[in-house]
C-alpha positions in Angstrom: 94.7 117.3 128.3 90.9 117.0 127.4 89.4 114.1 125.5 89.2 116.0 122.2 92.8 117.0 122.2 93.9 113.5 123.3 92.0 112.0 120.3 93.6 114.6 118.1 97.0 113.6 119.2 96.3 109.9 118.6 94.8 110.7 115.1 97.7 112.9 113.9 100.4 110.6 115.2 98.6 107.6 113.6 98.3 109.4 110.2 101.9 110.4 110.4 102.9 106.9 111.4 101.0 105.6 108.3 102.1 108.2 105.7 105.9 108.2 106.3 106.3 104.4 106.0 103.8 104.4 103.1 105.9 106.9 101.2 109.0 104.9 101.9 107.6 101.5 100.8 105.7 103.0 97.8 108.7 104.8 96.4 110.4 101.5 95.6 107.7 100.7 93.1 108.2 104.0 91.3 112.0 103.7 90.9 112.1 101.7 87.6 109.7 104.2 85.9 111.6 107.2 87.4 114.9 105.7 86.3 113.7 105.3 82.7 112.5 108.9 82.6 115.8 110.3 84.0 118.2 107.8 82.5 119.4 107.0 86.1 121.8 104.3 87.0 121.2 101.5 89.5 123.4 103.3 92.0 121.4 106.5 91.6 118.1 104.6 92.2 119.6 102.9 95.3 120.5 106.3 96.7 116.9 107.5 96.4 116.1 105.0 99.2 119.3 104.9 101.2 119.8 108.7 101.6 116.3 108.9 103.0 116.7 106.2 105.7 120.3 107.4 106.4 119.3 111.0 107.0 116.4 110.0 109.2 118.6 107.7 111.4 121.5 110.2 111.6 119.4 113.1 113.1 117.0 111.2 115.4 119.0 111.6 118.6 119.9 115.3 118.1 116.3 116.1 117.1 114.9 114.2 120.1 117.2 116.1 122.5 116.2 119.5 120.9 112.5 118.5 121.3 113.0 117.7 125.0 114.8 121.1 125.4 112.6 123.4 123.4 109.2 121.7 122.9 107.9 118.6 121.3 104.6 119.9 119.9 106.1 122.7 117.8 108.9 120.3 116.6 106.2 117.7 115.6 104.1 120.3 113.8 107.1 121.8 111.9 108.3 118.3 110.9 104.9 117.4 109.4 104.7 120.8 107.5 108.2 120.5 106.1 107.8 116.8 105.2 104.6 117.7 103.3 106.4 120.5 101.4 109.4 118.4 100.3 107.2 115.5 99.4 105.3 117.7 97.0 108.6 119.2 95.6 109.8 115.7 94.6 106.9 115.5 92.2 108.3 118.5 90.4 111.9 117.2 90.1 113.5 117.3 86.6 116.5 115.0 87.2 117.6 112.2 89.5 120.1 114.4 91.3 117.3 116.7 92.5 115.2 113.7 93.6 118.2 112.4 95.7 118.8 115.8 97.2 115.1 116.3 98.1 114.9 112.8 99.6 117.8 113.6 101.8 116.1 116.7 103.1 112.8 114.9 103.3 114.5 112.3 105.6 116.0 115.1 107.8 112.7 116.8 108.4 110.9 113.5 108.7 113.1 112.7 111.6 111.4 115.7 113.5 108.2 113.8 113.5 109.7 110.3 114.2 111.7 111.7 117.1 108.6 113.2 118.8 105.6 111.1 117.9 105.8 108.5 120.6 106.8 111.1 123.1 103.7 113.1 122.4 101.5 110.0 122.6 103.0 109.0 125.9 102.6 112.5 127.3 99.0 113.0 126.1 97.4 109.6 126.9 96.8 108.3 130.5 98.8 105.3 131.5 95.8 103.0 131.5 95.0 103.9 127.9 98.5 104.0 126.5 98.6 100.5 125.2 95.5 101.0 123.1 96.8 104.3 121.7 100.2 102.8 120.8 98.5 99.8 119.3 96.8 102.1 116.8 100.1 103.9 116.1 101.9 100.7 115.5 99.1 99.3 113.3 99.3 102.5 111.2 103.0 101.9 110.5 102.4 98.4 109.2 99.3 99.5 107.2 101.5 102.0 105.5 104.3 99.6 104.8 101.8 97.0 103.4 99.7 99.4 101.4 102.7 101.3 99.9 103.7 98.8 97.2 100.2 98.1 96.1 98.9 101.6 96.0 102.2 102.9 94.7 102.0 100.5 91.8 98.4 101.4 91.1 99.0 105.1 91.1 102.2 104.9 89.1 100.5 102.7 86.5 97.5 104.9 85.9 98.7 108.4 86.9 102.5 108.4 86.7 105.1 108.3 89.5 104.9 112.1 90.2 101.2 111.7 91.3 102.3 109.5 94.2 104.1 112.5 95.8 101.2 114.8 95.1 98.7 112.4 96.6 100.9 111.9 99.7 100.2 115.6 100.5 96.6 114.8 101.3 97.0 112.8 104.5 100.0 114.9 105.5 98.0 118.1 105.1 95.1 116.7 107.1 97.5 115.7 109.9 99.1 119.1 109.9 95.8 120.8 110.1 94.7 118.7 113.1 98.1 119.2 114.8 97.9 122.9 114.2 94.5 123.2 115.8 95.2 121.0 118.8 98.9 121.0 119.5 99.5 124.7 120.0 102.6 124.6 122.2 105.4 127.0 121.1 109.2 126.7 121.1 110.6 127.7 124.5 114.0 128.7 125.8 116.1 126.2 127.8 118.9 126.6 130.3 120.5 123.4 129.1 123.2 123.6 126.5 123.0 121.5 123.3 125.8 119.0 122.6 126.9 120.1 119.2 130.1 118.0 119.1 128.3 114.9 120.2 125.5 115.5 117.7 128.0 115.9 114.8 129.8 112.7 115.8 126.7 110.5 116.2 125.1 111.9 113.0 128.1 111.1 110.9 128.6 107.8 112.6 125.1 106.6 112.1 125.1 107.8 108.5 128.4 105.8 107.9 126.8 102.7 109.4 123.7 103.0 107.3 125.5 103.7 104.0 128.3 101.2 104.8 125.9 98.5 105.8 123.8 98.9 102.7 126.9 99.1 100.4 128.9 96.0 101.4 128.8 94.7 97.9 130.2 97.9 96.4 133.9 97.2 96.9 136.0 98.7 99.7 133.7 101.6 100.5 131.0 99.6 102.4 133.2 97.8 104.9 135.4 100.9 105.5 132.3 103.1 106.1 130.7 100.5 108.4 133.9 100.1 110.5 134.4 103.9 110.6 130.8 104.3 111.8 131.2 101.7 114.6 134.4 103.4 115.8 132.5 106.7 115.7 129.8 105.3 118.0 132.5 104.2 120.4 133.9 107.7 120.4 130.5 109.2 120.9 129.9 107.0 124.0 133.3 108.2 125.4 132.3 111.8 124.7 128.9 111.5 126.3 130.5 110.1 129.5 132.6 113.3 129.8 130.1 115.9 128.5 128.5 118.4 130.9 125.2 118.4 128.9 125.3 115.1 127.1 123.1 114.3 124.1 122.5 110.8 125.6 122.4 110.4 129.4 124.2 107.1 129.8 122.9 106.9 133.4 119.4 106.2 131.9 120.9 103.0 130.5 122.9 102.2 133.6 120.2 103.0 136.3 117.0 102.1 134.4 117.4 98.5 133.4 113.8 98.3 132.1 114.7 101.0 129.6 118.0 99.5 128.5 116.5 96.0 128.2 113.5 97.2 126.2 115.8 99.2 123.9 118.2 96.3 123.4 115.3 93.9 122.7 113.8 96.4 120.2 117.1 96.5 118.3 117.4 92.8 118.2 113.8 92.3 117.1 114.3 94.4 114.0 117.8 93.0 113.4 116.4 89.5 113.6 113.3 89.9 111.5 113.6 92.8 109.0 115.5 90.9 106.4 112.9 88.1 106.2 110.8 90.0 103.6 113.8 90.7 101.4 114.9 87.0 101.5 111.4 85.6 100.8 110.8 88.1 98.0 113.7 86.7 96.1 112.9 83.2 97.2 109.4 83.3 95.8 110.3 84.9 92.5 113.7 83.2 91.8 113.2 79.8 93.4 109.4 79.2 93.3 108.8 81.2 90.0 106.2 83.5 91.4 105.3 86.8 89.6 106.1 90.0 91.6 102.3 90.4 92.1 101.8 86.9 93.4 104.9 87.2 95.7 103.5 90.5 97.0 100.2 88.9 97.9 102.0 86.3 100.1 104.4 88.9 101.6 101.5 91.2 102.6 100.1 88.5 105.0 102.5 89.4 107.8 102.0 93.2 107.9 98.2 92.8 107.5 98.0 90.4 110.4 100.1 92.7 112.5 98.0 95.8 111.5 94.8 94.0 112.5 96.1 92.6 115.8 98.2 95.5 117.0 95.3 97.6 118.5 94.0 94.5 120.3 97.5 93.7 121.6 97.8 97.3 122.7 94.6 97.0 124.7 95.8 93.8 126.3 98.9 95.6 127.4 96.7 98.0 129.4 95.2 95.1 131.3 98.0 92.5 131.5 101.8 92.5 131.9 103.4 94.2 128.8 106.6 92.3 129.6 104.7 88.9 129.3 103.1 90.0 126.0 106.4 91.2 124.6 108.0 87.9 125.6 105.3 85.9 123.9 105.8 88.2 120.8 109.5 87.5 120.7 108.9 83.8 121.1 106.5 83.9 118.1 109.0 85.9 116.0 111.7 83.3 116.9 109.5 80.4 115.9 108.5 82.1 112.6 112.2 82.8 111.8 113.1 79.2 112.6 110.3 78.1 110.3 111.8 80.3 107.6 115.2 78.6 108.0 113.6 75.2 107.3 112.2 76.3 103.9 113.3 74.3 100.8 112.4 74.6 97.1 109.6 72.0 97.8 108.0 74.0 100.6 104.2 74.4 100.2 102.4 77.6 100.0 100.3 76.7 103.1 103.6 76.4 105.1 104.5 79.9 104.0 101.1 81.2 104.9 101.4 79.8 108.5 104.9 81.2 108.8 103.9 84.7 107.9 100.8 84.6 110.2 103.1 83.5 113.1 105.4 86.3 112.4 102.6 88.8 112.1 101.1 87.7 115.5 104.6 87.9 117.0 105.2 91.4 115.8 101.8 92.5 117.0 102.3 91.0 120.5 105.8 92.5 120.7 105.6 96.0 119.3 103.1 98.0 121.4 103.9 96.3 124.8 107.7 96.8 124.3 107.1 100.4 123.4 105.1 100.9 126.5 107.9 99.5 128.6 110.5 101.7 126.9 108.6 104.9 127.1 107.4 104.3 130.7 110.9 103.7 131.9 112.1 107.3 131.6 111.0 110.5 133.2 108.6 112.8 131.2 111.4 115.2 130.5 113.2 112.6 128.5 110.3 111.3 126.4 111.8 112.9 123.2 115.1 111.1 123.9 113.3 107.7 124.4 111.2 108.3 121.2 114.3 109.1 119.2 116.2 106.1 120.7 113.3 103.9 119.6 113.3 105.2 116.1 117.1 105.0 115.8 117.3 101.4 117.1 114.6 100.4 114.6 116.6 101.8 111.7 120.0 100.4 112.9 118.3 97.0 113.5 117.1 97.0 109.9 120.5 97.8 108.6 122.1 95.2 110.8 119.7 92.6 109.5 120.6 93.4 105.9 124.4 93.4 106.8 124.1 89.8 108.0 122.3 88.8 104.8 124.9 90.6 102.6 127.7 88.8 104.3 126.2 85.4 103.5 125.3 86.4 99.9 128.9 87.6 99.3 130.6 84.6 100.9 128.3 81.9 99.4 127.2 83.4 96.0 129.9 86.0 95.4 128.9 88.2 92.4 126.5 85.6 90.9 123.0 87.0 90.4 120.0 85.5 92.3 118.2 83.5 89.6 116.6 80.1 89.0 120.0 78.8 87.9 121.6 79.7 91.3 118.6 78.6 93.4 120.6 75.9 95.3 123.2 78.5 96.4 120.5 81.0 97.3 118.7 78.5 99.5 122.0 78.1 101.4 122.1 81.9 101.8 118.6 81.8 103.2 119.3 78.9 105.5 122.4 80.4 107.1 120.9 83.9 107.2 117.7 82.9 108.9 119.5 80.6 111.3 121.6 83.6 112.4 118.6 85.8 112.6 116.8 83.2 114.7 119.7 83.0 117.1 119.5 86.8 117.5 115.8 86.5 118.3 116.7 83.8 120.8 119.0 86.2 122.6 116.1 88.7 122.8 113.8 86.0 124.3 116.4 85.3 127.1 116.7 89.1 127.8 112.9 89.3 128.0 112.6 86.3 130.3 115.2 87.9 132.6 113.4 91.2 132.6 110.0 89.5 133.4 111.4 87.4 136.2 113.2 90.5 137.7 109.9 92.5 137.6 108.0 89.6 139.3 110.7 89.4 142.1 110.5 93.2 142.7 106.7 93.0 142.8 106.8 90.1 145.3 109.3 91.9 147.5 107.2 95.0 147.5 104.2 92.9 148.5 106.1 91.3 151.3 107.2 94.7 152.6 103.7 96.1 152.4 102.3 93.0 154.3 105.0 93.4 157.0 104.1 97.1 157.3 100.4 96.2 157.7 101.2 93.6 160.3 103.2 96.2 162.4 100.3 98.6 162.2 97.9 95.9 163.3 
């Protein structure tokens, strides 16, 4: 691929990586205004967010497999185009039911881009430049997440909530135009058969896990859905082991330990850290008495630090061991989470600043290098699968993080609201939740250390073999 097309791939992936998280985080700000206009219930508004993330997660594996079979470039282009269209249509919705339905479809087509973006980047950028490119892509994600609430609030306040969806069309349209001009691959036929039964089982199972995990406080439905989803995943693994054309090649996990370790560590990283923003948003407003605006200014420190440092950490991964950088990132994330577990109602703002900077540095050091390890551990024919696995594990890690927090909230606080009056109980929730999340991060550190030491042993053995061969030749 020539230099112009390579830059076009990096640009369109980065724009997509920015816009989809931006639309996700910005929508939360619009929900109260949207709810008042439509007379929507709290459950309706929660579905606006959960159906999106659920439909994305449910279809990532099937979409990644289809992209590997029939073409990643056309799948990526089609995903951007459809995501743009359904984003615009939400702005014309006349009731909350329409919004929920369109958000579900938006998540489905959004999965087409998420399942292929890292695969395209890996396939288009030379190995010695891959870290830099992934650094920009990761930075774009966190710029989108951090800009979403602020820009969404600004647009909603001055132009109305519908304008946010219309404005979202601009970067998506630019991205599609660039992709259309430079990614001109077409859908192709494949001799491989698609695993429809496995796709149905994993899609329904992941959806059950997402909706169950985010509904643990809604009576019996949450736990039953969560358990059903986990049992469905077990059934899926059994089916894949027997399938002639499996959706997931289990041998990739068994024979490529670099891939399985990187995938597991990615899941744990998100499981161990995603809930921190949720916990501290409530802490700063209900315990410290901050306004939502002031709390947001503190919370934005972490994603801004990560967005600024991710391109640099990506370039470092091109020159130094990505395993070492990912390990240092997990260590920093673990330290930041432990710092969070030690917070009290008397903790100073400066302590919180340092904690969020440490977390931001940790995420920046971890994200791009670990993605390089994951994507480089599979053959090019399975880049779509690896990209989908990465996106799926991120989503499931987020849900798992919130499940842990929900368990402690329900056992310590019950149905009591989080308020200044229940600050003592909520601090206990934070302490136990963050201690558990820090323990998860510690497990990821141990896995990363094992992977690094194994790689060093392999490199040392290869060097010894090479030296012995040179001696014989001499």
